[in-house]
C-alpha positions as CSV (number, residue, x, y, z in Angstrom):
1,M,244.7,-65.4,63.7
2,S,242.9,-64.3,66.8
3,L,239.2,-64.6,66.2
4,H,237.2,-61.7,67.4
5,Q,234.4,-62.2,69.9
6,D,231.5,-60.1,68.8
7,S,230.0,-58.3,71.8
8,T,227.5,-56.0,70.1
9,L,224.0,-55.9,71.4
10,A,222.8,-58.7,69.2
11,P,220.2,-61.0,70.8
12,H,221.4,-64.2,72.2
13,D,219.8,-66.3,69.4
14,G,222.9,-68.5,68.8
15,L,223.6,-66.9,65.4
16,E,226.8,-65.2,66.6
17,D,228.1,-68.6,67.6
18,L,227.2,-69.9,64.2
19,R,228.9,-66.9,62.6
20,R,232.1,-67.5,64.6
21,T,232.0,-71.2,63.8
22,Y,231.8,-70.6,60.1
23,M,234.5,-68.0,60.3
24,T,236.8,-70.3,62.2
25,E,236.3,-73.2,59.8
26,I,236.9,-71.2,56.7
27,A,239.8,-69.3,58.1
28,A,241.4,-72.6,59.2
29,A,241.1,-74.1,55.8
30,V,242.5,-71.0,54.1
31,R,245.4,-70.6,56.5
32,R,247.2,-73.6,55.2
33,G,249.9,-71.5,53.6
34,R,247.8,-68.4,52.7
35,L,246.7,-65.2,54.3
36,V,243.0,-64.9,55.1
37,R,241.6,-61.9,53.1
38,V,238.4,-60.0,53.7
39,A,236.5,-57.3,51.8
40,P,235.1,-54.4,53.9
41,Y,231.4,-53.6,53.7
42,V,230.1,-50.4,55.3
43,L,226.7,-49.0,55.8
44,A,227.2,-45.3,56.2
45,S,225.1,-42.1,55.9
46,S,228.1,-39.8,54.9
47,V,231.5,-40.0,53.4
48,E,233.0,-39.1,56.8
49,E,231.1,-42.0,58.5
50,R,232.2,-44.4,55.7
51,Q,235.9,-43.3,56.1
52,A,235.7,-43.7,59.9
53,D,234.2,-47.2,59.6
54,L,236.8,-48.2,57.1
55,F,239.5,-47.0,59.5
56,L,238.0,-49.1,62.3
57,I,237.8,-52.1,60.0
58,E,241.5,-51.6,59.0
59,R,242.5,-51.5,62.6
60,Y,240.5,-54.7,63.3
61,T,242.0,-56.7,60.4
62,I,245.6,-55.7,61.3
63,A,245.0,-56.8,64.9
64,A,243.4,-60.0,63.9
65,G,246.1,-60.9,61.3
66,I,243.7,-60.8,58.4
67,A,244.5,-59.1,55.1
68,L,242.1,-56.4,53.8
69,T,241.3,-56.2,50.2
70,T,242.0,-52.9,48.4
71,A,238.4,-52.7,47.2
72,S,235.8,-51.7,49.7
73,F,232.0,-51.7,49.4
74,S,229.2,-49.6,50.9
75,D,225.6,-48.7,50.9
76,P,224.0,-45.5,52.1
77,G,222.1,-45.4,55.4
78,Q,218.5,-46.6,55.6
79,P,219.0,-49.1,52.8
80,P,216.6,-51.8,51.5
81,P,216.9,-55.4,52.7
82,I,220.4,-56.8,52.5
83,G,219.8,-58.8,49.3
84,E,218.6,-55.7,47.5
85,R,221.7,-53.6,48.3
86,S,224.0,-52.9,45.4
87,G,227.1,-52.5,47.7
88,W,226.4,-55.7,49.5
89,R,225.8,-57.6,46.2
90,A,229.1,-56.2,44.8
91,A,231.0,-57.3,48.0
92,R,229.5,-60.8,47.7
93,Q,230.3,-61.1,44.0
94,Y,233.9,-59.9,44.6
95,A,234.4,-62.5,47.3
96,E,232.8,-65.2,45.3
97,Q,235.2,-64.5,42.5
98,G,238.0,-65.4,44.8
99,Y,239.3,-62.0,45.8
100,A,238.4,-62.5,49.4
101,H,237.5,-65.3,51.8
102,G,235.0,-63.3,53.7
103,I,233.3,-59.9,54.2
104,V,233.9,-57.7,57.3
105,A,231.4,-55.3,58.6
106,I,231.2,-53.1,61.7
107,A,228.2,-54.8,63.3
108,R,225.3,-57.2,62.7
109,S,222.9,-54.3,62.5
110,A,224.7,-53.0,59.4
111,L,223.4,-56.1,57.6
112,T,220.0,-57.0,59.1
113,T,218.3,-57.0,62.5
114,E,216.0,-59.9,61.5
115,P,217.3,-63.2,62.9
116,A,215.9,-65.3,60.0
117,A,217.4,-63.1,57.4
118,Y,220.7,-63.0,59.3
119,A,220.8,-66.8,59.5
120,A,220.0,-67.1,55.8
121,L,222.9,-64.7,55.1
122,L,225.4,-66.7,57.2
123,N,224.3,-70.0,55.7
124,D,224.5,-68.6,52.1
125,L,227.9,-67.2,52.7
126,F,229.1,-70.5,54.2
127,A,227.6,-72.5,51.3
128,H,229.9,-70.4,49.0
129,Q,232.9,-71.0,51.4
130,L,232.8,-67.4,52.6
131,F,232.5,-66.0,56.1
132,L,231.3,-62.8,57.9
133,A,233.6,-61.0,60.3
134,L,232.2,-58.4,62.7
135,L,233.9,-55.8,64.9
136,S,232.8,-55.5,68.5
137,A,231.7,-52.4,70.4
138,E,235.2,-52.3,71.9
139,D,236.9,-51.8,68.5
């Protein structure tokens, strides 16, 4: 698996390093004989935007050697905080039930722009042996 270096405009707060570390650790544990699987999560304002983002996610997972679940999850643009989003909660529940090892999103900004909330999200996923994968601007 080639782990993807996120080059979005996220601040240099160390959280992307933490995200990559969690992703690497979980993927390495899973890889012992199994394919790493992720559930796509999209924050989109329209059906067209959602489809375009899912296409980019599919391209990323193929290139990274990661399996994509058949179920996908989304929330409309301008959503409430991440913990209050029905699409995000459904993606988390789906992964926690064992259907995926992580969740993949286009960018950190699709989840939260607040460093403390992002750190809490990463740590909570990792506590449940899940990771977050993000695409970079180049994808």
